[in-house]
N, C-alpha and C positions, 0 to 999 in steps of 0.2 A: 379889536385883537378878543378874538371870539373865546367866551369863555362857556368852560367846561365841571361842576362839580363833581366835586370829589370826597369823600368818606377819613377823618381822620380820624383814632385816638388821639385825646392830649389825656394825657393824668387833671381829677377833675379842679385843683386849685391853682393849675395853670390856669386853663379856661374864665377861672373867675375872676384872676387874675386881670386877666388879660378880658374880658368885658369892661372894668372898670378903670383898666391904661386906656381905649376903645373912646369908650364915655373923657376922658383928661380930657382926649387927644381933640373931640367932634370930629370922630370915624367914624367907619362901622365896622366892626371884627373882621367877620371878609378885606376887607382890604386892608387893617391892621398885618394879619394872618396870609395874604399875598407880598409885604413886604418883605419879607424875612427870604420865600425863596429866589427871587425878585432882582436880589440883592448881591445873592446868593453864584443867582444864574448868570447873571450879568460879570459880574468878578472872576466863572472860569471861562466865557470869553473871549475878557480884558487879553486874562491871562495865556493862557489858547492863540487867543492872535498875536500876542508881542511873542509868545512861543518856534510860531513861525512864520517871523519877520525877523526874530536870527536869525531859524534854526538855518532860512535860506540870507542871511547876511553870514556865515561862518561857510557853509558851501563855493557861494555864487567869489569872497573875498570880498575886501574895501577896497576905491581905490585914493593909495594914501595924494596925490595929486600932486604928487612929486616931479612927471614925467617921465623918473627912471625906471627900464625893465631889469627886468633883473631875468641873466640868459644863463647864471648857474645854474647845479646842482646839490640839493643838502648832501647826494652820497662821495661826490665830484666830491665837493670840498673834505669830506671826511676821508678819504680815501680808504672807499665802502663799495 
């Protein structure tokens, strides 16, 4: 994946703690700070795809596999 530099404004105390955390995890600060947006984007994409799949199921309906064909209409059943 191609990388691009970005300028972030992070409170000094958080940045200091992030550096310590990166050292403790034997990783770079850049890699540590990339994990959160990477996880957020992955979660967003997963939720979006799941939502699209649900919408498709609702629009198309699901075959219950009973082999029964519904021939009535709701309005006629209720005399509307």
